[in-house]
C-alpha positions in Angstrom: 0.0 0.0 0.1 2.7 2.3 0.9 4.1 2.5 -2.8 0.5 4.0 -3.8 1.8 7.1 -2.1 4.5 9.6 -1.4 6.0 9.9 2.0 8.2 12.7 2.8 10.1 14.5 5.6 8.5 17.8 7.0 11.2 19.9 6.2 11.7 23.5 7.8 9.8 24.9 4.9 6.8 23.0 5.1 7.0 23.1 8.5 6.8 27.0 8.6 4.3 27.4 6.3 1.9 24.9 8.4 2.8 26.9 11.5 1.6 30.3 9.9 -1.6 28.6 8.8 -2.0 27.6 12.5 -1.2 31.1 13.8 -4.1 32.4 11.2 -6.8 29.9 10.8 -8.5 29.3 14.2 -8.9 25.6 15.2 -6.5 24.5 12.7 -5.1 21.1 13.6 -1.0 20.5 13.3 -1.8 17.5 11.0 -4.2 19.1 8.7 -1.9 22.2 8.4 0.7 20.1 7.3 -1.4 18.2 4.6 -2.9 21.7 3.2 0.7 23.1 3.0 2.2 20.1 1.6 -0.5 20.4 -1.1 0.4 24.2 -1.5 3.7 23.9 -1.8 3.1 21.2 -4.8 -0.4 22.3 -6.4 -1.5 19.3 -5.5 -5.2 18.5 -5.4 -6.4 17.1 -1.7 -9.5 14.9 -1.4 -11.0 14.5 2.5 -14.0 13.9 4.2 -13.0 16.4 6.7 -14.2 19.0 4.0 -15.1 21.9 6.4 -11.7 22.2 8.5 -9.4 21.8 5.3 -11.4 24.1 3.6 -10.6 26.5 6.0 -6.9 26.1 5.6 -7.1 26.2 1.6 -8.6 29.4 1.9 -5.7 30.5 4.1 -3.0 29.4 1.8 -4.7 30.7 -1.6 -6.3 33.9 -0.7 -5.0 37.2 -2.5 
């Protein structure tokens, strides 16, 4: 199953981007912020059942 996914380390730039999202989006969790920061960094699409929380983060990454 792991061969179907890309497992990547959380480096400094990704952690910083996720931390900024946590600071700017009320009640954002660290895991959600890392997922969305990673997707924003690469321009990926995220499929989720947790739409409301991830949408708030998405708006934070793609505003302006």
